C-alpha positions in Angstrom: -17.0 6.5 10.7 -20.2 4.7 11.6 -20.9 7.3 14.3 -20.3 10.2 12.0 -22.5 8.6 9.4 -25.2 8.3 12.0 -24.9 12.0 12.9 -25.1 13.1 9.3 -28.1 10.9 8.7 -29.8 12.3 11.7 -29.2 15.9 10.5 -30.7 15.1 7.1 -33.7 13.5 8.8 -34.0 16.5 11.0 -34.0 18.9 8.1 -36.3 16.9 5.9 -38.9 15.9 8.4 -41.9 18.2 8.2 -45.1 16.1 8.2 -45.3 15.5 11.9 -44.0 19.0 12.8 -41.3 17.5 15.1 -38.4 19.4 13.5 -39.9 21.9 11.2 -37.2 21.5 8.5 -35.6 24.9 8.7 -32.9 26.5 10.8 -35.2 29.1 12.3 -37.5 26.4 13.6 -34.6 24.4 14.9 -33.2 27.4 16.8 -36.7 28.2 18.1 -37.0 24.8 19.6 -33.5 24.7 21.1 -32.6 25.1 24.7 -31.5 28.4 26.3 -27.9 27.3 26.5 -27.7 26.6 22.8 -29.2 30.0 22.1 -26.6 31.6 24.3 -23.9 29.8 22.4 -25.3 30.8 19.0 -25.7 34.4 20.1 -22.0 34.5 21.2 -20.9 33.1 17.9 -23.1 35.6 16.0 -21.7 38.5 18.0 -18.1 37.3 17.3 -19.0 37.0 13.6 -20.5 40.5 13.4 -17.6 42.1 15.2 -15.1 40.3 13.0 -16.8 41.5 9.8 -17.1 45.0 11.1 -13.3 45.0 11.8 -12.6 43.5 8.4 -14.6 46.1 6.5 -13.1 48.9 8.5 -9.6 47.7 8.0 -10.0 47.1 4.3 -11.3 50.7 3.9 -8.5 52.1 6.2 -5.7 50.2 4.4 -6.9 51.5 1.0 -6.6 55.0 2.3 -3.2 54.3 3.8 -2.0 53.0 0.4 -3.3 56.0 -1.5 -2.0 58.6 1.0 1.4 56.8 1.2 1.8 56.8 -2.5 1.0 60.5 -2.7 3.2 61.4 0.2 6.2 59.5 -1.0 5.9 61.2 -4.4 5.8 64.7 -2.7 8.7 63.8 -0.5 10.9 62.7 -3.3 10.1 65.7 -5.5 10.4 68.4 -2.9 13.7 70.3 -2.3 12.7 71.4 1.2 11.3 69.6 4.2 9.0 72.5 4.8 7.3 71.8 1.5 6.7 68.2 2.6 5.4 69.5 6.0 2.8 71.6 4.3 1.0 68.6 2.7 1.1 66.4 5.8 -2.3 67.6 7.0 -4.0 66.3 3.9 -2.3 63.0 3.9 -2.6 62.0 7.5 -3.7 58.4 6.8 -0.2 57.6 5.7 2.1 56.2 8.5 5.0 57.9 6.7 3.5 61.3 7.7 3.9 60.5 11.4 7.4 59.3 10.9 8.3 62.4 8.8 6.9 64.8 11.3 8.7 63.2 14.2 12.0 63.2 12.3 11.5 66.7 11.2 10.8 67.9 14.7 13.9 66.1 16.0 16.0 67.4 13.2 15.0 71.0 13.9 15.6 70.5 17.7 19.1 69.4 17.1 20.3 72.0 14.6 23.1 73.9 16.3 23.0 77.3 14.7 19.3 78.1 15.0 18.6 77.2 11.4 15.8 75.0 10.3 15.8 71.7 8.4 14.8 73.2 5.1 17.2 72.0 2.5 17.4 68.5 1.4 19.9 68.9 -1.5 23.5 70.0 -1.1 24.1 73.6 -0.2 27.1 75.9 -0.2 28.8 77.5 2.8 28.2 76.9 6.4 25.3 74.7 7.3 23.8 73.5 10.6 24.9 70.2 11.9 23.2 67.5 13.9 24.2 66.8 17.4 23.4 63.1 17.3 22.4 61.0 14.3 21.6 58.2 16.7 19.0 60.3 18.5 17.3 61.0 15.2 17.4 57.3 14.4 15.7 56.5 17.8 13.1 59.1 17.2 12.2 57.6 13.8 12.0 54.1 15.3 9.7 55.3 18.1 7.4 57.0 15.5 7.4 53.9 13.4 6.3 51.8 16.4 3.4 54.2 17.1 2.3 54.0 13.5 2.5 50.2 13.4 0.4 50.0 16.6 -2.2 52.3 15.0 -2.4 50.3 11.8 -2.6 47.0 13.7 -5.3 48.1 16.1 -8.1 45.5 16.4 -6.6 43.1 13.9 -5.7 40.8 16.8 -9.4 40.3 17.5 -9.6 38.3 14.3 -7.1 35.9 15.6 -9.0 35.6 18.8 -12.2 34.9 16.8 -10.5 32.3 14.7 -9.1 30.6 17.8 -12.0 30.6 20.2 -15.2 30.3 18.1 -14.6 26.7 16.9 -14.3 25.7 20.6 -17.5 27.6 21.5 -19.2 25.7 18.6 -17.7 22.5 19.8 -19.1 23.1 23.3 -22.6 23.6 21.7 -22.0 20.4 19.8 -21.1 18.4 22.9 -24.1 19.8 24.7 -26.5 18.9 21.9 -25.2 15.3 21.7 -25.6 15.0 25.5 -29.2 16.1 25.0 -29.7 13.6 22.3 -28.5 10.7 24.5 -30.6 12.1 27.3 -33.6 11.8 25.1 -32.7 8.2 24.3 -32.6 7.5 28.0 -35.9 9.1 28.8 -37.8 7.5 25.9 -36.0 4.2 25.8 -35.9 4.6 22.0 -32.9 5.2 19.7 -34.9 6.0 16.6 -33.9 9.0 14.5 -37.1 10.8 15.6 -35.7 10.9 19.1 -32.1 11.7 18.6 -32.2 13.8 15.4 -33.3 17.1 17.1 -30.4 17.1 19.5 -27.8 16.0 16.9 -29.1 18.6 14.4 -28.8 21.3 17.1 -25.2 20.0 17.9 -24.1 20.2 14.2 -25.7 23.6 13.8 -23.5 24.9 16.7 -20.4 23.4 14.9 -21.4 25.1 11.6 -21.9 28.4 13.3 -18.5 28.2 15.0 -16.8 27.4 11.6 -18.8 30.2 9.9 -17.3 32.7 12.4 -13.8 31.2 12.4 -13.0 30.6 8.7 -13.4 34.2 7.4 -11.6 35.5 10.5 -8.6 33.2 9.7 -8.5 34.3 6.1 -8.7 38.0 6.7 -6.3 37.9 9.7 -3.6 36.4 7.5 -4.5 38.9 4.7 -4.5 42.0 6.9 -1.3 40.8 8.7 0.4 40.5 5.3 -0.6 44.0 4.4 0.7 45.3 7.7 4.1 43.7 7.0 4.2 45.5 3.7 3.4 48.8 5.5 6.1 48.1 8.0 8.6 47.5 5.2 7.6 50.8 3.6 8.1 52.6 6.9 11.5 51.1 7.5 12.6 52.1 4.0 11.3 55.6 4.5 13.0 56.0 7.9 16.3 54.9 6.3 15.8 57.3 3.4 15.1 60.2 5.8 18.1 59.3 7.9 20.4 59.2 4.9 19.2 62.6 3.8 19.7 64.1 7.2 23.1 62.5 7.6 24.2 63.6 4.1 23.1 67.2 4.5 23.4 68.0 8.3 26.4 66.1 9.5 
């Protein structure tokens, strides 16, 4: 605790000292006087942070479109009496993962129909009707389509987990390097006054702060986006089962 208190006191001294021009009192000045290794560390953390925020903004926008298109597609699907009616709206609702699953199932359904008919009718019909060769094959086709859609939705989300995991350690590396520089300054000057050690310690703590600044939002949004992906997966599973039940009820 005594060492931590010394570090905090050194940082406050580094930020408040402006009369002798040794530290400058601002972050820009601190970075300008830092060594090249510290600048590289800070640049890496900034790049990680920018990339993470770009992914977050893109995913938030993408998931809003997914939710809107999914709600509209599900409504059309449940109100339609023919699969061809649903097929006609797929082009305008392509953001929904249910569209990809439906199109795959619809294609597999038509490929299996024995009598050259097409998978038009959802409700019950009279007379002879085409039958499926394999309901299991249809199930496997729907599962493959769901996997493709999940991978598309999850794309780049894992980078947030990477950012959350690695940036604190990069910041810690900068912290260790700054403290080493502070002790080196003590050895060269023979003085342990705050004026000697404060610049290196302030630099070290700035690296830690930059690492946390990149990691904390990445952790939050990774958990948030992962939760939304799980909801999308649940909706896809429900839709695949609903499609499978309709196919089995009407074509087997």
